[in-house]
OpenMM code with the backbone's topology and positions (N, CA, C; nanometers):
from openmm import Vec3, app, unit

residues = "MET PRO PRO LEU TYR ARG GLY VAL PRO ARG THR THR ASP ARG GLY ARG GLN ALA LEU ARG GLY ILE VAL GLU PRO ARG GLY THR SER GLN ASP TYR GLU SER HIS VAL LEU GLY ALA ASN VAL ALA THR ASP ALA THR SER TRP THR ARG ASP LEU THR VAL ALA GLN SER PHE GLY ASP ILE VAL LEU GLU ILE GLU GLU ASP THR VAL GLY ASP ARG ILE VAL PRO HIS PRO LEU PRO ALA VAL ASN PRO HIS GLU LYS GLU VAL LEU ILE ARG GLY ARG LEU THR ASN VAL LYS ARG VAL ARG".split()
positions = [
    Vec3(12.4487, 18.2370, 2.5832),
    Vec3(12.5880, 18.1992, 2.5609),
    Vec3(12.5987, 18.1241, 2.4287),
    Vec3(12.7085, 18.1463, 2.3590),
    Vec3(12.7275, 18.0735, 2.2327),
    Vec3(12.7566, 17.9261, 2.2605),
    Vec3(12.7303, 17.8411, 2.1623),
    Vec3(12.7575, 17.6981, 2.1824),
    Vec3(12.9067, 17.6676, 2.1808),
    Vec3(12.9393, 17.5499, 2.2298),
    Vec3(13.0755, 17.4975, 2.2225),
    Vec3(13.0750, 17.3834, 2.1222),
    Vec3(13.1872, 17.3669, 2.0520),
    Vec3(13.1980, 17.2650, 1.9481),
    Vec3(13.3172, 17.1738, 1.9745),
    Vec3(13.3050, 17.0513, 1.9266),
    Vec3(13.4147, 16.9542, 1.9361),
    Vec3(13.4204, 16.8782, 1.8042),
    Vec3(13.5380, 16.8767, 1.7418),
    Vec3(13.5573, 16.8016, 1.6187),
    Vec3(13.6369, 16.6752, 1.6461),
    Vec3(13.5927, 16.5632, 1.5893),
    Vec3(13.6637, 16.4361, 1.6052),
    Vec3(13.6642, 16.3612, 1.4721),
    Vec3(13.7731, 16.2888, 1.4438),
    Vec3(13.7773, 16.2085, 1.3217),
    Vec3(13.6810, 16.0897, 1.3294),
    Vec3(13.6099, 16.0659, 1.2234),
    Vec3(13.5103, 15.9593, 1.2156),
    Vec3(13.5705, 15.8210, 1.2355),
    Vec3(13.6937, 15.7987, 1.1922),
    Vec3(13.7532, 15.6650, 1.1903),
    Vec3(13.8194, 15.6245, 1.3218),
    Vec3(13.7951, 15.6994, 1.4275),
    Vec3(13.8555, 15.6683, 1.5573),
    Vec3(13.7491, 15.6182, 1.6548),
    Vec3(13.7933, 15.5618, 1.7662),
    Vec3(13.6983, 15.5233, 1.8721),
    Vec3(13.6187, 15.6451, 1.9182),
    Vec3(13.6848, 15.7585, 1.9296),
    Vec3(13.6171, 15.8817, 1.9707),
    Vec3(13.5096, 15.9197, 1.8688),
    Vec3(13.5395, 15.8975, 1.7413),
    Vec3(13.4429, 15.9264, 1.6357),
    Vec3(13.3216, 15.8359, 1.6446),
    Vec3(13.3450, 15.7092, 1.6711),
    Vec3(13.2329, 15.6154, 1.6840),
    Vec3(13.1451, 15.6519, 1.8045),
    Vec3(13.2079, 15.6950, 1.9124),
    Vec3(13.1305, 15.7406, 2.0285),
    Vec3(13.0511, 15.8675, 1.9926),
    Vec3(13.1161, 15.9575, 1.9209),
    Vec3(13.0512, 16.0836, 1.8833),
    Vec3(12.9261, 16.0589, 1.7996),
    Vec3(12.9308, 15.9595, 1.7134),
    Vec3(12.8137, 15.9270, 1.6318),
    Vec3(12.6940, 15.8868, 1.7184),
    Vec3(12.7222, 15.8419, 1.8398),
    Vec3(12.6167, 15.8040, 1.9348),
    Vec3(12.5886, 15.9159, 2.0360),
    Vec3(12.6521, 16.0329, 2.0164),
    Vec3(12.6298, 16.1452, 2.1064),
    Vec3(12.7022, 16.1348, 2.2382),
    Vec3(12.8119, 16.0580, 2.2402),
    Vec3(12.8881, 16.0363, 2.3641),
    Vec3(13.0263, 16.0984, 2.3511),
    Vec3(13.0675, 16.1684, 2.4551),
    Vec3(13.2037, 16.2229, 2.4638),
    Vec3(13.2604, 16.1768, 2.5970),
    Vec3(13.3721, 16.1073, 2.5898),
    Vec3(13.4312, 16.0472, 2.7100),
    Vec3(13.5773, 16.0889, 2.7229),
    Vec3(13.6167, 16.1432, 2.8384),
    Vec3(13.7582, 16.1749, 2.8599),
    Vec3(13.8427, 16.0476, 2.8593),
    Vec3(13.9709, 16.0646, 2.8395),
    Vec3(14.0617, 15.9488, 2.8334),
    Vec3(14.0942, 15.8907, 2.9700),
    Vec3(14.0832, 15.9705, 3.0755),
    Vec3(14.1257, 15.9186, 3.2059),
    Vec3(14.0789, 16.0044, 3.3207),
    Vec3(14.1634, 16.0119, 3.4249),
    Vec3(14.1255, 16.0817, 3.5477),
    Vec3(14.2259, 16.1892, 3.5899),
    Vec3(14.3350, 16.2028, 3.5165),
    Vec3(14.4358, 16.3027, 3.5513),
    Vec3(14.3762, 16.4432, 3.5441),
    Vec3(14.4282, 16.5312, 3.6276),
    Vec3(14.3878, 16.6717, 3.6222),
    Vec3(14.5059, 16.7591, 3.5805),
    Vec3(14.5948, 16.7021, 3.5016),
    Vec3(14.7100, 16.7751, 3.4486),
    Vec3(14.6665, 16.8503, 3.3227),
    Vec3(14.5899, 16.9570, 3.3437),
    Vec3(14.5317, 17.0308, 3.2325),
    Vec3(14.6366, 17.1083, 3.1524),
    Vec3(14.7453, 17.1491, 3.2170),
    Vec3(14.8515, 17.2169, 3.1422),
    Vec3(14.9082, 17.1256, 3.0351),
    Vec3(14.9402, 17.0010, 3.0705),
    Vec3(14.9928, 16.9066, 2.9718),
    Vec3(14.8893, 16.8788, 2.8631),
    Vec3(14.7636, 16.8683, 2.9021),
    Vec3(14.6543, 16.8458, 2.8067),
    Vec3(14.6535, 16.9576, 2.7017),
    Vec3(14.6561, 17.0821, 2.7472),
    Vec3(14.6517, 17.1975, 2.6574),
    Vec3(14.7760, 17.2030, 2.5693),
    Vec3(14.8889, 17.1573, 2.6219),
    Vec3(15.0131, 17.1583, 2.5436),
    Vec3(15.0216, 17.0432, 2.4435),
    Vec3(14.9212, 16.9559, 2.4432),
    Vec3(14.9167, 16.8482, 2.3442),
    Vec3(14.9857, 16.7203, 2.3859),
    Vec3(15.0243, 16.7107, 2.5113),
    Vec3(15.0888, 16.5883, 2.5600),
    Vec3(14.9872, 16.4743, 2.5612),
    Vec3(15.0365, 16.3536, 2.5501),
    Vec3(14.9501, 16.2360, 2.5542),
    Vec3(14.9200, 16.2028, 2.7004),
    Vec3(14.8283, 16.2798, 2.7576),
    Vec3(14.7940, 16.2647, 2.8987),
    Vec3(14.6447, 16.2332, 2.9090),
    Vec3(14.6109, 16.1421, 2.9968),
    Vec3(14.4725, 16.0961, 3.0099),
    Vec3(14.4001, 16.1773, 3.1167),
    Vec3(14.3531, 16.2959, 3.0771),
    Vec3(14.2839, 16.3811, 3.1745),
    Vec3(14.1360, 16.3452, 3.1838),
    Vec3(14.0714, 16.4049, 3.2831),
    Vec3(13.9284, 16.3839, 3.3029),
    Vec3(13.8450, 16.4871, 3.2269),
    Vec3(13.9078, 16.5547, 3.1292),
    Vec3(13.8392, 16.6590, 3.0530),
    Vec3(13.8589, 16.6379, 2.9028),
    Vec3(13.7661, 16.6924, 2.8257),
    Vec3(13.7775, 16.6902, 2.6804),
    Vec3(13.7868, 16.8341, 2.6300),
    Vec3(13.8469, 16.8498, 2.5130),
    Vec3(13.8670, 16.9823, 2.4538),
    Vec3(13.7510, 17.0204, 2.3633),
    Vec3(13.7057, 17.1422, 2.3789),
    Vec3(13.5989, 17.2008, 2.2992),
    Vec3(13.6456, 17.3386, 2.2545),
    Vec3(13.5728, 17.4017, 2.1655),
    Vec3(13.6071, 17.5348, 2.1182),
    Vec3(13.4815, 17.6183, 2.0994),
    Vec3(13.5002, 17.7483, 2.1034),
    Vec3(13.3901, 17.8394, 2.0765),
    Vec3(13.3769, 17.8676, 1.9265),
    Vec3(13.4685, 17.8147, 1.8467),
    Vec3(13.4769, 17.8458, 1.7038),
    Vec3(13.4480, 17.7214, 1.6187),
    Vec3(13.3390, 17.7232, 1.5447),
    Vec3(13.2999, 17.6093, 1.4618),
    Vec3(13.4083, 17.5719, 1.3613),
    Vec3(13.4742, 17.6698, 1.3031),
    Vec3(13.5799, 17.6433, 1.2049),
    Vec3(13.6957, 17.5656, 1.2677),
    Vec3(13.7299, 17.5989, 1.3905),
    Vec3(13.8364, 17.5269, 1.4611),
    Vec3(13.7940, 17.3821, 1.4832),
    Vec3(13.6712, 17.3600, 1.5275),
    Vec3(13.6223, 17.2227, 1.5488),
    Vec3(13.6295, 17.1430, 1.4188),
    Vec3(13.5904, 17.2034, 1.3095),
    Vec3(13.5931, 17.1352, 1.1797),
    Vec3(13.7353, 17.0971, 1.1400),
    Vec3(13.8335, 17.1716, 1.1855),
    Vec3(13.9729, 17.1397, 1.1521),
    Vec3(14.0243, 17.0178, 1.2283),
    Vec3(13.9554, 16.9784, 1.3352),
    Vec3(13.9977, 16.8637, 1.4155),
    Vec3(13.9301, 16.7337, 1.3751),
    Vec3(13.8246, 16.7401, 1.2947),
    Vec3(13.7597, 16.6157, 1.2542),
    Vec3(13.6373, 16.6366, 1.1689),
    Vec3(13.5962, 16.5300, 1.1035),
    Vec3(13.4813, 16.5382, 1.0135),
    Vec3(13.3483, 16.5191, 1.0864),
    Vec3(13.3511, 16.4860, 1.2131),
    Vec3(13.2305, 16.4863, 1.2964),
    Vec3(13.2428, 16.6071, 1.3892),
    Vec3(13.1373, 16.6861, 1.3955),
    Vec3(13.1384, 16.8023, 1.4842),
    Vec3(13.0177, 16.7933, 1.5771),
    Vec3(13.0475, 16.8050, 1.7054),
    Vec3(12.9444, 16.8022, 1.8090),
    Vec3(12.9250, 16.9431, 1.8642),
    Vec3(12.8059, 16.9672, 1.9173),
    Vec3(12.7730, 17.0983, 1.9722),
    Vec3(12.7032, 17.0799, 2.1059),
    Vec3(12.7381, 17.1649, 2.2000),
    Vec3(12.6711, 17.1640, 2.3299),
    Vec3(12.6575, 17.3084, 2.3767),
    Vec3(12.5493, 17.3367, 2.4443),
    Vec3(12.5281, 17.4714, 2.4979),
    Vec3(12.6122, 17.4871, 2.6244),
    Vec3(12.6880, 17.5946, 2.6292),
    Vec3(12.7787, 17.6170, 2.7416),
    Vec3(12.7054, 17.6210, 2.8754),
    Vec3(12.5867, 17.6761, 2.8781),
    Vec3(12.5172, 17.6871, 3.0065),
    Vec3(12.4730, 17.5520, 3.0625),
    Vec3(12.4719, 17.4464, 2.9793),
    Vec3(12.4360, 17.3129, 3.0302),
    Vec3(12.5547, 17.2424, 3.0956),
    Vec3(12.6757, 17.2926, 3.0726),
    Vec3(12.7967, 17.2300, 3.1297),
    Vec3(12.8827, 17.3300, 3.2064),
    Vec3(12.8283, 17.4467, 3.2329),
    Vec3(12.9053, 17.5542, 3.2957),
    Vec3(12.9753, 17.5148, 3.4241),
    Vec3(12.9125, 17.4292, 3.5039),
    Vec3(12.9722, 17.3883, 3.6305),
    Vec3(13.0842, 17.2859, 3.6105),
    Vec3(13.1023, 17.2379, 3.4882),
    Vec3(13.2057, 17.1378, 3.4595),
    Vec3(13.3216, 17.1950, 3.3779),
    Vec3(13.3147, 17.3231, 3.3476),
    Vec3(13.4215, 17.3860, 3.2694),
    Vec3(13.5425, 17.4110, 3.3584),
    Vec3(13.6590, 17.3733, 3.3063),
    Vec3(13.7856, 17.3916, 3.3774),
    Vec3(13.8461, 17.5252, 3.3344),
    Vec3(13.8852, 17.6104, 3.4280),
    Vec3(13.9528, 17.7341, 3.3884),
    Vec3(14.0772, 17.7006, 3.3054),
    Vec3(14.0904, 17.7675, 3.1927),
    Vec3(14.2019, 17.7382, 3.1019),
    Vec3(14.3349, 17.7658, 3.1734),
    Vec3(14.4235, 17.6652, 3.1827),
    Vec3(14.5469, 17.6818, 3.2588),
    Vec3(14.6519, 17.7680, 3.1891),
    Vec3(14.6477, 17.7758, 3.0570),
    Vec3(14.7490, 17.8499, 2.9809),
    Vec3(14.6821, 17.9282, 2.8680),
    Vec3(14.6141, 18.0378, 2.8993),
    Vec3(14.5363, 18.1083, 2.7974),
    Vec3(14.6188, 18.1591, 2.6791),
    Vec3(14.7491, 18.1768, 2.6967),
    Vec3(14.8323, 18.2274, 2.5873),
    Vec3(14.8715, 18.1176, 2.4878),
    Vec3(14.8448, 17.9916, 2.5211),
    Vec3(14.8798, 17.8804, 2.4321),
    Vec3(14.7681, 17.8622, 2.3298),
    Vec3(14.8029, 17.8714, 2.2031),
    Vec3(14.7077, 17.8530, 2.0930),
    Vec3(14.5773, 17.9311, 2.1133),
    Vec3(14.5855, 18.0622, 2.1325),
    Vec3(14.4626, 18.1391, 2.1590),
    Vec3(14.3618, 18.1317, 2.0438),
    Vec3(14.4090, 18.1066, 1.9230),
    Vec3(14.3183, 18.0968, 1.8078),
    Vec3(14.2225, 17.9779, 1.8193),
    Vec3(14.2592, 17.8772, 1.9005),
    Vec3(14.1719, 17.7598, 1.9172),
    Vec3(14.0509, 17.7887, 2.0051),
    Vec3(14.0574, 17.8944, 2.0849),
    Vec3(13.9471, 17.9286, 2.1765),
    Vec3(13.9022, 17.8060, 2.2558),
    Vec3(14.0019, 17.7343, 2.3078),
    Vec3(13.9774, 17.6066, 2.3741),
    Vec3(13.9056, 17.6210, 2.5081),
    Vec3(13.8145, 17.5284, 2.5302),
    Vec3(13.7414, 17.5170, 2.6561),
    Vec3(13.7510, 17.3710, 2.6987),
    Vec3(13.7888, 17.3464, 2.8231),
    Vec3(13.7962, 17.2096, 2.8748),
    Vec3(13.6718, 17.1796, 2.9575),
    Vec3(13.6116, 17.0628, 2.9288),
    Vec3(13.4930, 17.0209, 3.0026),
    Vec3(13.5225, 16.8872, 3.0697),
    Vec3(13.5038, 16.8821, 3.2020),
    Vec3(13.5282, 16.7606, 3.2800),
    Vec3(13.4137, 16.6601, 3.2632),
    Vec3(13.4507, 16.5334, 3.2638),
    Vec3(13.3525, 16.4265, 3.2713),
    Vec3(13.2941, 16.3798, 3.1400),
    Vec3(13.2171, 16.2739, 3.1516),
    Vec3(13.1507, 16.2101, 3.0365),
    Vec3(13.0249, 16.2888, 3.0005),
    Vec3(13.0023, 16.3074, 2.8711),
    Vec3(12.8830, 16.3758, 2.8225),
    Vec3(12.8029, 16.2797, 2.7360),
    Vec3(12.6725, 16.2846, 2.7478),
    Vec3(12.5854, 16.1999, 2.6659),
    Vec3(12.4778, 16.2869, 2.6009),
    Vec3(12.4140, 16.2311, 2.5002),
    Vec3(12.3085, 16.3031, 2.4276),
    Vec3(12.3575, 16.4352, 2.3694),
    Vec3(12.4829, 16.4350, 2.3226),
    Vec3(12.5413, 16.5543, 2.2643),
    Vec3(12.4954, 16.5647, 2.1183),
    Vec3(12.4583, 16.6821, 2.0790),
    Vec3(12.4052, 16.7067, 1.9440),
    Vec3(12.5177, 16.7053, 1.8397),
    Vec3(12.4945, 16.6333, 1.7318),
    Vec3(12.5886, 16.6309, 1.6190),
    Vec3(12.5431, 16.7318, 1.5151),
    Vec3(12.6344, 16.8196, 1.4737),
    Vec3(12.6009, 16.9187, 1.3722),
    Vec3(12.6667, 16.8906, 1.2374),
    Vec3(12.7597, 16.7987, 1.2357),
    Vec3(12.8228, 16.7568, 1.1094),
    Vec3(12.8808, 16.6196, 1.1243),
] * unit.nanometer
topology = app.Topology()
chain = topology.addChain("A")
for resn in residues:
    res = topology.addResidue(resn, chain)
    for name in ("N", "CA", "C"):
        topology.addAtom(name, app.Element.getBySymbol(name[0]), res)
C-alpha cells in the first residue's frame, strides 16, 4: 500500500508536535462530515492524504505513515465527492513515532 502523508505548518502547536513525531486529534467528536467540510470541529481523527503534493500544500512539515500500520483506524470517508483532489484519509486517535519526510 502507498504511504499516507500529512502536512502541517511549522509555527503551530500541531507543527511542534509533528517535529516530535506526534499527531494528535483535536477532540472526541465523530462528526466526520463537518470535519471533511472544513468546519472547526474537534473530531477524534486527523486528515491525511495519499498525495505528497497535497500534503506539502498544507504545511512545511510533512509526515508519512504506512497505511497498513493504521488500517484498523481509518474512517470511511463520509463525503467522497467533497474535494476529491485532496485524496483525504481520516485516521482516528493519537499517533506517535511518525516519520517526518520534510
